C-alpha positions as MATLAB code, in Angstrom:
seq = 'MAFPKKVVIREVGPREGMQIEKTAVSTEDKIRLVDLLSECNFPVIEVTSFVSPKWVPQMADAELIAKGFKRNPGTEYQCIYLNSKGIERAQATGKFDLEGVISIIASETFSKKNTNRSIEETFDEMDERIAVLRKFDVPVSTVAVMTAFGCNYEGHVDPEHVVQLISRTFEKANAHGFNPDRILLGDTVGWANPVSTEYLVGEVQKRWPDKTIILHLHDTRGMGLANAYVGLKMGVTHFDSSVGGLGGCPFGGSKGAAGNIATEDLVHMCHELGIETGIDLDKLIEVTLEAERILGRDLPSKVAKGGSLASYRQVPSR';
ca = [
      -7.239   -9.928  -22.033;
     -10.074  -11.627  -19.381;
      -9.958   -9.799  -16.078;
      -9.083  -11.980  -13.273;
     -11.613  -13.571  -11.084;
     -10.909  -12.418   -7.737;
      -8.193   -9.769   -6.296;
      -6.320   -8.848   -3.469;
      -7.048   -5.748   -1.591;
      -4.791   -4.423    0.921;
      -5.601   -2.207    2.749;
      -3.412    0.639    4.248;
      -5.340    3.456    5.308;
      -4.452    2.987    8.887;
      -1.115    3.257    8.046;
      -0.754    5.392    4.814;
      -3.518    7.956    5.859;
      -2.522    8.327    9.545;
       1.211    9.327    8.222;
       0.508   13.089    6.757;
      -2.717   13.192    8.496;
      -2.316   16.746   10.025;
      -5.603   16.597   12.235;
      -4.633   15.329   15.382;
      -5.947   12.143   15.289;
      -6.362   10.286   18.506;
      -4.977    6.433   19.808;
      -8.320    5.501   20.360;
      -9.745    6.803   17.191;
      -6.617    5.032   15.030;
      -7.595    1.942   16.757;
     -11.042    2.173   16.517;
     -10.457    2.443   12.617;
      -8.590   -0.605   12.483;
     -11.677   -2.307   14.155;
     -13.943   -1.337   11.792;
     -11.934   -2.144    9.006;
     -11.712   -5.597   10.652;
     -15.389   -6.290   10.542;
     -15.482   -5.134    6.199;
     -13.702   -9.144    5.540;
     -10.209   -7.504    4.363;
      -7.572  -10.295    3.592;
      -4.824   -7.514    4.369;
      -4.634   -4.316    6.572;
      -1.588   -2.330    7.295;
      -1.738   -0.932   10.722;
       0.966    1.578   11.788;
       4.287    2.350   10.680;
       7.962    1.775   12.786;
       9.649    4.440   12.053;
      11.022    7.637   14.046;
       8.687    9.676   15.174;
      11.439   12.778   14.814;
      10.859   12.510   11.167;
       6.980   11.312   11.756;
       5.402   12.399   14.582;
       2.308   10.918   13.570;
       3.357    7.293   13.645;
       5.318    7.654   17.432;
       1.804    5.729   18.939;
       2.445    2.594   16.876;
       3.646    0.407   20.043;
      -0.190    1.868   21.571;
      -2.232    0.635   18.139;
      -0.491   -2.140   18.061;
      -1.203   -3.185   21.660;
      -5.419   -1.816   21.466;
      -6.480   -3.539   18.386;
      -8.405   -6.563   17.656;
      -6.926   -9.338   15.533;
      -9.782  -10.845   13.307;
      -8.635  -14.559   12.379;
      -9.711  -14.035    8.474;
      -6.971  -10.872    7.877;
      -3.384  -10.777    8.234;
      -2.183   -7.627    9.657;
       1.162   -5.854    8.424;
       2.863   -2.916    9.323;
       5.729   -0.703    7.855;
       9.483   -0.972    8.217;
      12.737    1.031    7.112;
      15.219   -0.353    8.665;
      15.891   -2.936   11.111;
      15.552   -1.419   14.213;
      11.375   -0.929   12.658;
      11.812   -4.815   12.327;
      12.475   -5.075   15.714;
       9.866   -2.957   16.968;
       7.018   -4.716   14.948;
       8.632   -7.755   16.217;
       8.578   -6.884   19.884;
       4.652   -6.324   19.371;
       3.409   -9.500   19.338;
       0.819   -8.668   17.128;
       1.779   -8.122   13.546;
       2.529  -10.985   10.283;
       5.018   -9.529    9.115;
       5.890   -9.064    5.384;
       9.479   -9.712    4.418;
       9.777   -6.604    2.109;
      12.782   -5.685    1.267;
      12.601   -2.109   -1.032;
      14.156    0.325   -2.957;
      13.535    4.333   -4.121;
      14.416    4.537   -7.719;
      13.971    8.540   -7.216;
      17.935    9.240   -5.623;
      16.494   12.715   -4.104;
      13.213   10.746   -2.941;
      15.165    8.147   -0.957;
      17.370   10.385    0.274;
      14.061   12.794    1.446;
      12.166    9.381    2.288;
      14.931    7.316    4.349;
      18.056    9.842    4.605;
      19.823    7.016    2.241;
      20.880    7.261   -1.260;
      20.239    4.262   -3.261;
      23.287    2.929   -3.088;
      22.912    3.456    0.870;
      19.975    1.830    0.812;
      21.608   -1.971   -1.277;
      24.062   -1.646    1.714;
      21.430   -2.090    4.078;
      19.743   -4.739    2.412;
      22.449   -7.438    3.986;
      21.094   -6.612    7.972;
      17.608   -6.089    6.703;
      17.133   -9.813    5.546;
      19.496  -10.752    8.383;
      17.336   -9.694   11.053;
      14.010  -11.111    8.949;
      16.068  -14.149    9.006;
      16.220  -13.871   12.980;
      12.571  -13.970   13.511;
      12.252  -16.687   10.645;
      10.300  -14.352    8.223;
      11.102  -14.837    4.371;
      11.786  -12.529    2.032;
       9.015  -12.635   -0.526;
       8.473   -8.920   -1.906;
      10.524   -6.386   -3.807;
       9.232   -3.392   -3.615;
      10.466   -0.402   -5.496;
       8.861    3.058   -5.011;
       8.314    6.060   -7.613;
       8.706    3.458  -10.031;
       6.758    6.509  -12.414;
       7.878    9.419  -11.440;
       9.288   11.552   -8.908;
       8.338   15.614   -7.999;
      12.238   16.174   -7.501;
      13.402   13.679  -10.853;
      10.646   13.864  -13.240;
       9.914   10.582  -15.462;
      11.794    7.265  -14.005;
      13.124    5.133  -16.955;
      11.131    1.289  -16.755;
      14.691   -0.058  -17.545;
      16.272    2.266  -14.840;
      13.112   -0.012  -12.389;
      13.705   -2.989  -14.575;
      17.762   -2.811  -13.056;
      16.907   -1.932   -9.686;
      14.528   -5.096   -9.282;
      17.328   -7.129  -10.766;
      19.129   -6.377   -8.189;
      17.638   -6.640   -5.265;
      16.793   -9.990   -5.833;
      20.158  -10.962   -5.980;
      20.543   -9.197   -2.715;
      17.872  -11.743   -1.502;
      19.244  -14.685   -3.845;
      22.683  -14.441   -2.151;
      21.261  -15.403    1.476;
      18.849  -17.904   -0.188;
      15.415  -16.491   -0.886;
      13.623  -16.172   -3.887;
      11.249  -13.638   -3.170;
       7.581  -14.632   -5.014;
       6.052  -10.665   -5.327;
       7.380   -7.358   -7.174;
       5.730   -3.827   -5.827;
       5.148   -1.060   -7.921;
       5.107    2.108   -5.934;
       3.247    5.238   -8.057;
       4.370    6.726   -5.009;
       3.907   10.466   -6.007;
       1.417    9.661   -8.280;
       3.222   10.110  -12.474;
       1.646    6.925  -13.495;
      -0.735    7.105  -16.394;
      -2.403    4.047  -17.980;
       0.286    3.991  -20.401;
       3.086    3.823  -18.357;
       1.058    1.417  -16.319;
       0.580   -0.454  -19.352;
       4.606   -0.393  -20.111;
       6.010   -0.921  -16.902;
       4.256   -3.672  -15.745;
       4.593   -5.714  -19.253;
       8.167   -4.900  -18.744;
       8.582   -6.332  -15.455;
       5.826   -9.407  -16.731;
       8.246  -10.622  -19.712;
      11.569  -10.330  -17.123;
      10.099  -12.215  -14.413;
       6.493  -13.878  -15.544;
       6.214  -16.250  -12.558;
       6.250  -13.073  -10.139;
       2.907  -11.391   -8.712;
       2.802   -7.674   -9.240;
       1.111   -5.580   -6.635;
       0.446   -2.168   -7.389;
       0.583    0.561   -5.081;
      -1.344    2.952   -6.450;
      -1.688    7.080   -6.018;
      -4.501    9.168   -6.669;
      -2.841   12.065   -6.874;
      -3.397   13.223  -10.198;
      -6.816   11.807  -10.589;
      -4.899    8.583  -12.787;
      -5.548    6.256  -10.323;
      -8.394    4.162  -11.021;
      -8.027    4.048  -14.737;
      -4.338    2.413  -13.847;
      -6.088    0.015  -11.637;
      -8.290   -0.674  -14.452;
      -4.989   -1.165  -17.059;
      -3.378   -3.578  -13.778;
      -6.611   -5.645  -14.305;
      -6.588   -5.913  -18.073;
      -3.159   -6.754  -17.992;
      -3.753   -9.582  -14.978;
      -2.410   -7.991  -12.056;
      -3.978   -9.538   -9.014;
      -2.972   -7.628   -6.060;
      -3.573   -3.629   -5.139;
      -3.069   -1.026   -1.840;
      -5.838    1.089   -1.488;
      -6.806    3.285    0.998;
     -10.243    3.961    2.906;
     -12.284    6.904    1.715;
      -8.662    8.057    0.041;
      -6.362    8.551    3.276;
      -2.930    9.021    2.528;
      -0.077   10.357    0.445;
       3.659   10.838    1.767;
       4.827   13.298    3.745;
       8.141   13.745    1.623;
       6.768   13.960   -1.612;
       6.343   17.425   -2.544;
       2.857   17.696   -3.361;
       0.551   19.746   -0.701;
      -2.267   18.964   -0.103;
      -2.837   16.085   -2.823;
      -5.169   13.327   -2.469;
      -3.549   10.006   -1.610;
      -3.888    6.126   -2.663;
      -6.870    5.223   -5.072;
     -10.037    5.178   -2.633;
     -10.530    1.494   -1.126;
     -14.557    1.675   -1.951;
     -14.078    3.065   -5.747;
     -11.878   -0.025   -6.447;
     -13.656   -2.519   -4.454;
     -16.430   -1.097   -6.354;
     -15.380   -1.626   -9.788;
     -13.575   -4.608   -9.432;
     -17.332   -5.667   -8.170;
     -18.992   -3.977  -11.200;
     -16.550   -5.696  -14.045;
     -17.333   -9.057  -11.986;
     -14.258   -9.578   -9.880;
     -14.530  -10.957   -6.957;
     -12.831   -9.215   -3.774;
     -14.898  -10.844   -0.163;
     -14.628   -7.270    0.936;
     -18.291   -6.346    2.243;
     -18.369   -2.840    0.272;
     -21.401   -1.187    2.059;
     -19.961   -1.560    5.754;
     -16.975   -0.244    3.889;
     -18.559    2.963    3.281;
     -20.169    3.791    6.647;
     -16.630    3.058    7.741;
     -15.213    5.879    5.207;
     -18.015    7.999    6.837;
     -17.071    7.272   10.057;
     -13.379    8.390    9.234;
     -14.852   11.650    8.060;
     -16.343   12.107   11.314;
     -12.847   11.275   13.506;
     -11.203   13.756   10.651;
     -13.836   16.403   10.496;
     -13.581   16.640    6.598;
     -14.599   15.107    3.590;
     -12.522   12.063    1.883;
     -11.496   12.233   -1.944;
     -14.034    8.889   -1.845;
     -16.867    8.826   -4.782;
     -18.391    5.792   -3.914;
     -18.988    7.288   -0.175;
     -20.953    9.604   -1.044;
     -22.461    8.213   -4.648;
     -23.406    4.766   -2.663;
     -22.852    1.502   -4.686;
     -25.148    0.376   -7.228;
     -26.394   -2.837   -5.683;
     -29.139   -1.146   -2.902;
     -30.803    0.355   -6.308;
     -30.716   -2.934   -8.622;
     -32.546   -4.823   -5.992;
     -35.938   -5.974   -6.460;
     -38.693   -5.328   -3.492;
     -40.052   -8.185   -2.586;
     -43.401   -9.248   -3.410;
];
């Protein structure tokens, strides 16, 4: 299979990175990180999360971040919300390009830990979530399944179970007159490997060949970039990643584990394969180094330390 000519990379570091960060990060530094990433020409940046500060205290300043960051005309700015109240809060800021996502978690145990709801309770709440999205004229565009490859609490997740969850979620959307065109597969706690990635992506492509697949990959066990490569070989054109490799799930059960695949590593691989991203890699490396200064520690990124190959290939002018 040929690689796609172009991919869309959504930068999730400001949201996913901060939600698990033990270092106290000021609101000003969070805003500065978003603004610096905006200068890298990302098509989409996920800025923050409108969730209960009781459960995720790092997100308590979501409204302040929304007020402070500057929008780049060429970038969409998204956020996370787990329920209808979160959608209301995000909409009230007037700063976000709300994405109509209805999500389900494939692991019953993780669902209860992450959202305080069972899988069936999540399906029951979907009607309310869709109604709120409709209230704000936001179409349901994406069906998302998290822990789609495995779970630290329940182990391997059967791909057929994931397909059934996707099908039921589509039925919910269809009942409200929506036909989502994207399916997000989330390797939330890093269970995927190249073989399981190929299998699940293949099953989803066979069942819904007209849908765009988004891969949200974590590098918990060092498989993230290899899984992204498999996705590229299968024609996947949309990926989530995090500056410096920030992130991870606070309820995932992997203490100290690496977060998402590092954006600069993914961008570098794409560029080396001749795949266009539109992202300024040199600027992105500078942002990663600044993120390390903000946090006071090294991040898992490889390219931020080794540098891109572009500078080594430049021929001195005569």
